[in-house]
N, C-alpha and C positions, 0 to 999 in steps of 0.2 A: 561359864563354869567355874567350880570353883576346889578349892585345896580345903580339907578335913583336918581338925588336927589329930597328929598321930601320940598312940599308945605306947608304953612297951620300954623296953630294957632300951634302946639308943635312941628314944627320942629327946629333942631337946629345949631348950629353953634360953630362949632369945634373950639378951640380956639387956638393960633396962637403960643403966646409964654408968658413968663411968670415964673412964681414961683408954684410952686407942689398946693398951696395953691389957685393960677387963676384959676388953672385949675380945676380943685376938684371941686370949685366956680362954673365955665363955664359951669360942665357938662362933663359925659364921654361916650364912646364908652363903650358894652355890648352884649354880647352874645345873639341872641336871642332864633337862629335854628341853625341848617344845612342846606345847600342846599338842600339834598336830602329829606327834610322834607318837600317840599314845590311843589305838582304842580301846572302846567300850567296852567288857569283858576280856582284855588283852594286856600283856604285860611289855615295859619295854627295859632290855638294860644297859644302865648307866654305868661306864665305868671311869669313875673319878680318882686320877694323880695319890697315892700314901692312901687308899681306904679302901675296902671291901668290895665289890660290886653292888648296885644296890637294882631293886626291881620296880619300876611305878606300873603303878595301875590304874586305870578310869571303871570307877563303879557309880553310875548312875549321876554321874556327870561330876563326878568328886573327882581328887587325885591322891593318892595313897601310895608311899613308899616303904619299903621293907628290905632287910637284907636280903642278897638276891640267894645266897646258898641256905639250903633245907639244913636243918641243924641236926636231921638223921641222917643221911649222907652226902657225900659230894655231888648233888649235884643243885643244875641250876635253874632255879623256881620260874625268872624267866621263860623259861623254854615248856611249862608245862602250862596243863589246863587251866583256863581261868571262867566261874559263870558262878554269880551273885555274889562274887566278894570275895569266893571261894577259889585257892589258886592248890591243880594239885601238882605234886612233887613226881614229875615224868623218870624218877626210878623206883621208887617202890609205892606210889598211888597217896602217901599219906597226905592228908592236907591241913591247909592252915587258912586264918580268915586274916586278909588285907589290910584288916582297920586295924585290928588291933597288938594282929602279930600270931594269938594265940593257939596252939597248935591245937588240932579238931579229932583227925584220925589216926589209930593205931597203921604205922610202926613211928609217926613221930609221936613228942612227948615233948620238948623243947619249943617253948614261940621261939619264931625266928624276932630279928629285933627292928623298930621300925622306927620313921625319919616324919619330923614334921615338915610338912607341904607348903607352900605359899607360891601363887600365880601373879605374875608381876606380867601384864601384857600379853603374849604370843610362849612366853618363860615359864617353864617348872623348874623353882628351888628347892631344896634343900635343905636342913639345917642341920649342918655337920657339928659336934660337938668336938672339944680342942680348939688345938692349934690347926 
């Protein structure tokens, strides 16, 4: 199983070099969940202290992470229907591409944030920008 690179407004770039303070300011990898916790064409909501909830998706044996909150209304996308890399908001049926965060159907018009993902052993990690 692989993690796919994310794109979008919340995508991070891992620090390359510098002091520990430079790396902390740039962001960090955090454990989101276990590989076994995420089913194909489904979502797993992850709460990380101090950050908005994240939705983890598995599509074609690759993992993706997006903001869990719909940009159109206060709905948890991890509770939505997922098929072929598209998540449908459970409130108004707008859809998003989980790979890019792009809003695909009305009433959703604003993209959701995405996160870089990597797998280490049996853990799914996501990159969080900032301290």
